[in-house]
Backbone bond lengths (Angstrom), bond angles and torsions (degrees), N, CA, C in turn:
res aa  C-N    CA-C-N  psi(-1)  N-CA   C-N-CA  omega(-1)  CA-C   N-CA-C  phi
1 X - - - 1.459 - - 1.522 112.11 -
2 X 1.352 114.72 -47.41 1.457 118.47 -177.74 1.515 112.24 -64.06
3 X 1.346 116.09 -34.24 1.456 120.16 179.46 1.518 112.12 -60.89
4 X 1.302 117.26 -29.47 1.469 120.52 179.20 1.530 110.99 -78.59
5 X 1.349 115.13 -23.52 1.473 118.86 -176.82 1.517 111.32 -82.93
6 X 1.325 117.33 -38.76 1.458 121.52 -177.34 1.513 109.48 -123.97
7 X 1.306 117.75 112.33 1.460 122.33 178.52 1.526 108.85 -130.81
8 X 1.301 115.34 137.80 1.459 118.76 179.71 1.521 109.79 -72.44
9 X 1.322 118.47 136.89 1.463 120.99 175.50 1.525 109.31 -58.51
10 X 1.338 116.68 154.57 1.463 121.29 -175.74 1.518 112.16 -55.63
11 X 1.359 116.81 -40.59 1.459 119.01 -175.86 1.521 112.42 -74.26
12 X 1.361 117.52 -5.15 1.458 120.58 177.88 1.529 111.29 -113.97
13 X 1.328 115.46 14.71 1.469 118.91 -174.07 1.525 112.73 -62.27
14 X 1.320 118.60 -24.83 1.457 120.68 -178.76 1.531 112.46 -93.96
15 X 1.313 116.43 -0.20 1.471 120.32 -178.00 1.518 109.43 -92.96
16 X 1.339 115.82 134.55 1.468 119.15 179.09 1.534 110.18 -69.24
17 X 1.321 116.31 130.62 1.465 121.12 179.22 1.527 109.31 -114.22
18 X 1.303 115.71 130.80 1.462 120.66 176.41 1.526 107.21 -71.59
19 X 1.305 116.19 102.55 1.465 120.71 -173.90 1.525 112.23 -63.93
20 X 1.326 116.52 -37.60 1.467 118.98 -178.95 1.521 110.93 -66.55
21 X 1.330 116.34 -42.73 1.457 120.11 178.59 1.526 110.34 -64.24
22 X 1.326 115.64 -38.27 1.463 120.06 177.57 1.526 110.50 -63.63
23 X 1.333 115.76 -39.76 1.464 120.22 179.08 1.526 110.63 -63.48
24 X 1.340 115.30 -42.08 1.467 119.14 178.39 1.527 110.70 -62.75
25 X 1.309 116.48 -40.21 1.471 120.34 -179.94 1.521 111.81 -61.25
26 X 1.336 115.38 -43.00 1.454 119.66 179.80 1.531 110.31 -68.04
27 X 1.335 115.62 -40.78 1.473 119.62 177.97 1.525 110.64 -58.09
28 X 1.335 116.37 -49.96 1.471 120.81 -177.65 1.527 110.85 -62.54
29 X 1.327 116.61 -37.88 1.471 120.58 178.34 1.525 111.27 -58.76
30 X 1.340 115.94 -48.66 1.460 120.41 179.53 1.534 111.74 -70.16
31 X 1.323 115.38 -39.31 1.470 119.70 -176.99 1.528 110.96 -63.88
32 X 1.310 116.25 -48.59 1.469 119.88 -178.15 1.529 112.24 -68.94
33 X 1.342 116.60 -19.61 1.467 120.86 177.09 1.527 110.99 -86.03
34 X 1.346 115.72 -3.70 1.460 119.28 179.92 1.513 114.25 85.12
35 X 1.336 117.22 10.14 1.470 121.71 178.13 1.531 108.94 -88.08
36 X 1.322 116.21 70.90 1.456 120.90 -171.95 1.527 113.54 -68.31
37 X 1.318 117.29 -31.89 1.464 120.24 178.64 1.524 110.52 -64.45
38 X 1.336 116.41 -46.95 1.464 120.60 177.95 1.524 110.67 -66.02
39 X 1.337 116.62 -39.60 1.463 120.53 179.59 1.523 110.31 -61.20
40 X 1.333 116.32 -40.98 1.464 120.65 179.11 1.526 110.96 -64.89
41 X 1.330 116.67 -41.68 1.462 121.01 179.89 1.527 111.31 -61.70
42 X 1.320 116.69 -36.82 1.469 120.70 179.15 1.524 110.26 -67.44
43 X 1.322 116.76 -40.59 1.469 120.40 178.18 1.522 110.60 -62.07
44 X 1.317 116.32 -45.19 1.468 121.22 -178.69 1.532 110.85 -67.33
45 X 1.332 116.71 -47.35 1.468 121.08 -176.41 1.523 112.25 -62.57
46 X 1.337 116.50 -31.36 1.470 119.89 -176.79 1.528 113.53 -106.98
47 X 1.352 114.99 9.11 1.465 120.65 177.85 1.533 111.73 52.39
48 X 1.321 116.11 48.68 1.453 121.77 -178.39 1.524 111.26 -97.97
49 X 1.329 115.51 144.23 1.462 121.86 174.88 1.521 108.23 -123.31
50 X 1.320 116.26 137.27 1.468 120.20 -175.43 1.525 113.26 -64.24
51 X 1.322 117.17 -19.01 1.469 119.82 177.23 1.532 110.78 -65.09
52 X 1.347 116.37 -20.02 1.466 121.14 -176.38 1.522 113.68 -104.64
53 X 1.328 118.06 7.22 1.463 119.37 -176.53 1.533 110.69 -65.85
54 X 1.322 118.35 135.55 1.470 121.01 -179.96 1.539 111.56 -60.14
55 X 1.330 117.48 141.44 1.473 122.11 -177.82 1.524 114.12 -56.97
56 X 1.334 116.99 -25.01 1.464 120.48 -176.78 1.538 112.66 -58.93
57 X 1.348 116.34 -21.53 1.462 119.44 -177.36 1.531 112.79 -88.40
58 X 1.325 116.70 -1.81 1.459 120.08 176.62 1.520 112.81 79.58
59 X 1.323 115.09 -179.27 1.457 121.34 -179.59 1.535 108.64 -90.12
60 X 1.316 116.26 91.73 1.465 121.15 -174.59 1.522 112.51 -62.75
61 X 1.332 116.23 -30.68 1.463 119.77 -179.37 1.529 110.33 -66.25
62 X 1.323 116.70 -47.29 1.464 120.20 178.94 1.531 110.99 -65.08
63 X 1.329 116.12 -39.96 1.468 120.45 179.16 1.529 110.51 -62.03
64 X 1.335 116.27 -43.64 1.469 121.00 -179.19 1.525 111.44 -64.27
65 X 1.339 116.59 -38.51 1.466 120.00 -179.70 1.524 110.29 -69.00
66 X 1.317 116.57 -40.27 1.469 119.60 178.42 1.531 110.51 -62.65
67 X 1.330 115.97 -31.08 1.467 120.17 178.95 1.531 112.05 -85.95
68 X 1.343 115.47 -6.05 1.461 120.07 174.54 1.506 116.30 77.77
69 X 1.324 117.68 25.62 1.468 119.95 -177.48 1.526 112.11 -101.64
70 X 1.329 115.80 100.97 1.462 120.50 177.92 1.522 110.60 -67.44
71 X 1.330 117.98 -31.76 1.460 122.36 178.82 1.528 110.54 -63.94
72 X 1.325 115.79 -43.04 1.468 119.93 178.64 1.519 110.67 -65.73
73 X 1.332 116.41 -41.52 1.468 121.04 179.44 1.526 110.12 -61.80
74 X 1.322 117.00 -44.57 1.467 121.31 -179.32 1.529 110.93 -61.31
75 X 1.328 117.07 -40.48 1.466 120.84 178.91 1.524 111.05 -64.20
76 X 1.309 116.04 -45.81 1.467 120.24 -179.19 1.526 111.63 -63.04
77 X 1.324 116.83 -42.47 1.463 120.40 179.78 1.527 111.41 -67.82
78 X 1.336 116.48 -34.30 1.471 120.67 177.88 1.526 110.83 -60.05
79 X 1.339 116.02 -32.59 1.462 120.51 -179.07 1.538 111.76 -107.00
80 X 1.340 113.92 39.21 1.474 122.13 167.62 1.519 116.86 67.54
81 X 1.319 118.44 30.02 1.467 119.39 172.16 1.522 107.95 -64.65
82 X 1.330 116.62 142.74 1.467 121.26 -177.48 1.528 110.22 -79.17
83 X 1.345 118.36 112.81 1.463 120.93 -177.90 1.524 113.60 -73.97
84 X 1.343 116.79 -6.32 1.461 120.43 -178.19 1.530 114.38 -110.55
85 X 1.323 115.58 4.08 1.474 118.22 -177.69 1.529 110.92 -78.60
86 X 1.339 116.98 117.31 1.469 118.90 179.75 1.523 111.58 -72.44
87 X 1.297 115.50 151.27 1.459 119.69 177.80 1.528 109.01 -77.55
88 X 1.321 116.12 145.22 1.473 120.71 -178.63 1.526 110.36 -80.22
89 X 1.331 114.66 65.83 1.461 120.94 177.69 1.524 108.29 -128.32
90 X 1.319 117.13 175.48 1.459 120.92 -179.79 1.524 112.32 -62.16
91 X 1.325 116.73 -34.25 1.467 120.18 -178.27 1.520 112.34 -71.64
92 X 1.322 117.05 -28.93 1.465 122.52 -177.72 1.530 110.70 60.95
93 X 1.332 116.29 35.23 1.465 121.27 178.91 1.525 111.05 -70.68
94 X 1.332 115.13 143.40 1.459 121.36 169.20 1.533 106.85 -92.33
95 X 1.348 117.70 170.49 1.461 119.14 176.20 1.527 112.69 -54.78
96 X 1.352 116.49 -37.49 1.463 120.38 -178.85 1.533 111.53 -66.21
97 X 1.325 117.35 -34.97 1.469 121.10 176.12 1.534 110.25 -59.42
98 X 1.336 115.01 -48.49 1.473 119.20 -178.54 1.528 111.28 -62.19
99 X 1.326 116.84 -44.65 1.463 120.65 -177.59 1.532 111.23 -65.49
100 X 1.337 116.05 -40.59 1.470 120.35 179.70 1.520 110.67 -67.35
101 X 1.310 117.10 -41.62 1.465 122.15 -179.94 1.524 111.03 -63.10
102 X 1.335 116.50 -41.10 1.465 121.23 -175.98 1.522 113.66 -85.44
103 X 1.333 116.61 -2.80 1.463 119.14 177.99 1.511 114.64 74.91
104 X 1.324 117.70 25.69 1.465 121.28 -177.96 1.531 110.27 -91.85
105 X 1.325 116.16 83.96 1.458 120.71 -178.84 1.522 111.62 -62.45
106 X 1.341 117.40 -33.38 1.465 120.37 178.93 1.527 110.93 -63.16
107 X 1.323 116.18 -42.18 1.463 120.10 179.93 1.524 111.02 -74.11
108 X 1.324 116.63 -35.93 1.471 120.52 176.63 1.526 109.33 -57.73
109 X 1.322 116.64 -44.77 1.473 120.50 -179.75 1.529 111.65 -65.89
110 X 1.333 116.91 -37.99 1.465 120.11 176.62 1.531 110.76 -61.54
111 X 1.322 115.70 -44.20 1.469 121.02 -177.98 1.527 111.43 -66.78
112 X 1.323 116.04 -46.76 1.465 119.69 -179.79 1.525 110.63 -63.38
113 X 1.323 116.38 -36.22 1.462 120.96 178.04 1.515 112.93 -69.48
114 X 1.317 116.21 -16.37 1.473 121.05 -179.79 1.529 112.53 -106.30
115 X 1.329 115.74 13.95 1.463 119.27 174.33 1.514 116.86 97.14
116 X 1.338 118.08 15.84 1.469 119.45 177.34 1.527 109.92 -64.87
117 X 1.316 116.19 135.39 1.467 122.24 179.51 1.530 108.52 -88.46
118 X 1.333 118.31 118.44 1.462 120.37 -173.87 1.527 115.84 -69.18
119 X 1.340 117.06 -20.53 1.466 118.80 -173.83 1.527 114.84 -100.71
120 X 1.320 118.05 15.84 1.464 119.22 176.25 1.522 108.93 -68.30
121 X 1.340 116.18 140.10 1.462 121.35 -174.49 1.529 111.86 -109.60
122 X 1.328 115.21 146.36 1.466 120.28 178.37 1.521 110.14 -88.69
123 X 1.315 117.80 -165.89 1.459 122.35 -176.56 1.524 111.97 -63.13
124 X 1.354 116.41 -23.57 1.469 121.17 179.20 1.521 112.60 -97.88
125 X 1.322 115.59 10.46 1.460 119.46 179.61 1.515 113.24 75.19
126 X 1.329 116.94 13.38 1.459 120.26 -177.53 1.528 111.76 -95.02
127 X 1.320 114.80 143.66 1.453 121.60 178.21 1.533 109.25 -99.29
128 X 1.312 115.67 177.13 1.467 120.01 176.07 1.531 110.09 -60.99
129 X 1.336 116.14 -31.88 1.462 120.56 179.26 1.528 110.88 -66.89
130 X 1.322 117.33 -39.52 1.467 120.44 174.86 1.528 110.77 -56.95
131 X 1.336 115.57 -46.67 1.465 120.07 -176.53 1.524 112.10 -68.62
132 X 1.321 116.28 -38.63 1.464 119.76 178.54 1.524 110.64 -64.73
133 X 1.327 116.32 -38.55 1.472 120.55 177.90 1.528 110.48 -68.63
134 X 1.308 116.51 -41.65 1.470 121.74 -178.69 1.531 110.76 -62.02
135 X 1.342 115.99 -40.50 1.468 120.10 -175.53 1.524 113.54 -95.04
136 X 1.329 116.66 -0.87 1.461 119.54 174.46 1.513 115.97 76.66
137 X 1.334 117.85 34.43 1.469 121.04 -178.97 1.538 109.67 -97.91
138 X 1.315 115.07 88.09 1.469 121.17 -174.23 1.522 113.38 -60.35
139 X 1.337 117.35 -46.81 1.467 120.57 -177.84 1.526 111.45 -59.89
140 X 1.315 115.90 -35.72 1.470 119.82 179.48 1.524 110.64 -72.02
141 X 1.317 116.77 -38.60 1.469 120.55 175.59 1.529 109.31 -58.76
142 X 1.314 116.87 -45.60 1.472 120.99 179.63 1.526 111.01 -62.23
143 X 1.319 116.65 -42.53 1.468 120.97 -179.17 1.525 111.27 -65.46
144 X 1.321 116.56 -43.23 1.470 120.88 179.49 1.528 111.39 -65.45
145 X 1.335 116.02 -42.14 1.467 120.07 179.27 1.524 110.51 -64.25
146 X 1.334 117.13 -37.57 1.463 121.13 179.09 1.523 111.75 -64.30
147 X 1.351 115.72 -25.64 1.470 121.35 179.20 1.525 112.52 -94.54
148 X 1.328 116.49 10.64 1.465 120.22 173.98 1.516 116.24 88.99
149 X 1.332 118.19 20.01 1.472 120.01 176.60 1.518 109.75 -60.54
150 X 1.319 116.36 139.44 1.467 122.15 -177.65 1.532 110.06 -84.27
151 X 1.345 118.64 113.25 1.463 121.08 -178.62 1.528 113.64 -79.11
152 X 1.339 116.47 -2.70 1.460 119.84 -177.32 1.528 114.33 -106.38
153 X 1.331 117.23 2.22 1.466 119.55 177.89 1.531 109.61 -67.72
154 X 1.328 115.57 134.53 1.464 120.33 179.72 1.519 110.61 -97.94
155 X 1.333 116.53 141.78 1.461 120.12 173.69 1.528 109.16 -86.44
156 X 1.303 117.76 -174.48 1.472 120.22 -175.79 1.528 112.22 -69.64
157 X 1.331 116.70 -11.97 1.459 121.20 176.64 1.523 111.44 -90.89
158 X 1.326 116.17 2.62 1.458 120.77 -179.50 1.512 113.30 79.01
159 X 1.352 117.23 19.80 1.460 120.35 -175.77 1.528 112.34 -111.44
160 X 1.349 116.50 136.62 1.465 120.06 170.74 1.527 107.87 -82.76
161 X 1.321 118.92 169.01 1.465 120.43 -179.62 1.528 113.88 -52.79
162 X 1.335 116.94 -41.46 1.465 120.27 -176.61 1.529 112.44 -61.81
163 X 1.307 117.32 -29.89 1.470 119.69 -179.97 1.525 110.97 -59.01
164 X 1.345 115.86 -33.71 1.467 119.15 -179.26 1.521 111.53 -75.99
165 X 1.317 117.61 -39.30 1.471 118.50 177.50 1.529 110.29 -68.73
166 X 1.338 117.02 -33.87 1.471 120.77 174.76 1.525 110.32 -62.46
167 X 1.328 114.51 -46.39 1.464 119.94 -175.54 1.533 112.38 -62.53
168 X 1.337 116.89 -36.71 1.461 120.50 -176.67 1.526 113.35 -97.69
169 X 1.323 115.50 6.03 1.467 118.84 173.84 1.507 116.09 77.94
170 X 1.322 117.98 22.82 1.470 120.80 177.10 1.529 108.61 -88.09
171 X 1.316 115.63 75.28 1.462 121.47 -172.62 1.527 113.27 -63.64
172 X 1.342 117.18 -34.30 1.470 119.73 -179.86 1.526 110.74 -66.15
173 X 1.310 115.70 -34.42 1.473 119.67 177.45 1.527 109.91 -72.11
174 X 1.320 116.75 -44.14 1.470 120.37 179.90 1.520 111.27 -58.66
175 X 1.337 116.14 -34.16 1.461 120.24 -179.60 1.526 112.40 -66.39
176 X 1.331 116.77 -20.15 1.466 120.87 179.55 1.526 112.42 -81.98
177 X 1.326 116.57 -15.78 1.465 121.32 -172.43 1.524 111.00 -111.12
178 X 1.322 116.70 150.72 1.466 119.64 179.07 1.520 111.20 -68.64
179 X 1.322 115.06 150.64 1.459 119.56 176.91 1.526 108.47 -67.07
180 X 1.295 113.85 144.57 1.470 119.27 179.61 1.519 107.14 -127.62
181 X 1.318 115.28 118.94 1.469 119.01 -177.47 1.520 109.34 -85.00
182 X 1.304 114.88 104.27 1.456 119.38 179.00 1.516 108.96 -125.41
183 X 1.287 114.79 148.22 1.461 122.02 -178.90 1.520 107.14 -126.00
184 X 1.338 116.27 103.24 1.458 119.94 -175.49 1.526 112.00 -60.36
185 X 1.342 117.22 -36.14 1.461 120.47 -179.87 1.526 110.30 -65.58
186 X 1.339 115.98 -39.83 1.461 119.84 179.70 1.528 110.66 -66.95
187 X 1.337 116.09 -41.29 1.460 119.86 179.10 1.522 110.59 -60.22
188 X 1.339 116.75 -44.52 1.463 120.80 179.53 1.525 110.68 -67.14
189 X 1.334 116.31 -39.16 1.464 120.83 179.03 1.527 110.96 -63.25
190 X 1.344 116.05 -42.78 1.471 120.61 177.95 1.527 111.03 -63.05
191 X 1.325 115.64 -37.79 1.462 120.00 179.48 1.531 110.88 -64.64
192 X 1.335 116.45 -44.70 1.466 121.39 -179.61 1.527 111.07 -65.86
193 X 1.335 116.34 -38.95 1.467 120.20 177.94 1.526 110.91 -63.95
194 X 1.326 115.63 -40.57 1.468 119.98 179.25 1.524 110.46 -63.46
195 X 1.335 117.51 -41.30 1.464 121.46 178.37 1.525 111.01 -64.92
196 X 1.345 115.40 -41.45 1.472 119.93 178.88 1.523 110.45 -62.83
197 X 1.334 116.26 -39.22 1.458 120.55 178.70 1.517 112.05 -63.76
198 X 1.329 116.98 -38.86 1.468 120.80 178.29 1.528 110.79 -66.41
199 X 1.322 116.79 -39.39 1.467 120.82 179.02 1.528 111.12 -64.31
200 X 1.351 116.53 -43.10 1.463 120.74 179.19 1.524 110.70 -62.93
201 X 1.322 115.36 -43.30 1.469 119.88 180.00 1.519 110.28 -62.18
202 X 1.328 117.14 -37.26 1.464 121.48 178.47 1.514 111.92 -66.14
203 X 1.337 117.40 -41.02 1.465 122.10 179.45 1.524 111.47 -66.26
204 X 1.339 116.11 -42.45 1.468 120.18 178.63 1.523 110.85 -61.93
205 X 1.321 115.30 -40.57 1.467 119.75 178.75 1.514 111.84 -61.45
206 X 1.337 117.27 -39.30 1.469 121.89 178.70 1.526 111.09 -67.33
207 X 1.341 117.10 -40.78 1.470 121.48 179.76 1.522 111.41 -62.88
208 X 1.328 116.33 -44.27 1.466 120.87 179.04 1.518 111.50 -60.90
209 X 1.317 116.55 -42.30 1.457 120.61 178.30 1.518 110.61 -62.68
210 X 1.344 115.10 -39.36 1.460 120.27 179.71 1.514 111.84 -63.94
211 X 1.330 118.04 -43.84 1.472 122.67 179.58 1.527 110.71 -63.58
212 X 1.316 117.38 -41.98 1.465 121.02 178.86 1.518 110.80 -61.72
213 X 1.317 115.56 -38.66 1.463 120.38 -179.93 1.514 111.25 -64.81
214 X 1.347 117.76 -41.58 1.455 122.27 179.79 1.518 111.42 -65.22
215 X 1.345 116.98 -43.52 1.473 121.37 178.44 1.514 110.71 -60.45
216 X 1.305 117.17 -39.83 1.456 121.56 179.92 1.512 111.42 -63.25
217 X 1.327 118.61 -39.87 1.460 123.32 179.51 1.519 111.41 -66.46
218 X 1.368 117.11 -42.05 1.475 121.28 179.17 1.512 110.35 -62.35
219 X 1.324 116.68 -42.40 1.468 120.69 -179.08 1.513 111.08 -61.39
220 X 1.307 118.11 -39.23 1.450 122.27 -179.81 1.509 111.75 -67.21
221 X 1.360 116.91 -38.55 1.468 121.54 179.23 1.514 110.59 -64.86
222 X 1.370 115.25 -40.52 1.464 119.31 -178.80 1.524 110.71 -64.39
223 X 1.239 120.55 -37.68 1.454 124.34 -179.54 1.512 111.14 -66.03
224 X 1.313 117.50 -36.83 1.457 121.57 -179.95 1.524 111.15 -65.94
225 X 1.366 118.13 -38.18 1.466 121.22 179.97 1.498 111.99 -63.77
226 X 1.334 117.70 -37.67 1.470 120.56 178.46 1.504 110.52 -64.27
């Protein structure tokens, strides 16, 4: 079957073709066109696993979730796509981040059932639970908590997931999470103290270097007099 799908042009008949790479190319062509039955047949016929797909084709799992296709996600997971691989973007979202953000409980369950780690953090230190709380997706919060998501992890803003549901008024979600005693003024005060400490350490380092330099000059002058 695959031989009929990918054939080298006559003028390239003497050129070596990477058959596996060619198979991946054909798979991606059918997959992105929504021809999932043909895409599956190519994977089976060529004994391909999504864990081995070349990076040039991108993170198909994240792409499929952004497009909202649970069927595509199920196919990819069936053939060993990594549910924890973050996308190479500024956000550094994993598939679970995208599903939680978009409110796709069906996809969240598929990912968790395939080994997705609920506490992976993005570039802002936020987990899927943070995003579900921020966007008000109660069912996803419940699903993540049932899989052991940590409700006390802080993001780079010093906030646990519940802080976001509190902020946006999602009281039913907040009721599912433990209270977290945080003091925003204290957090900011600690941050300023830490910065002040770094500045002082920098100044002391400069002074010490300056004193060493002066001692070195005096020693040289004394040697010349002798």
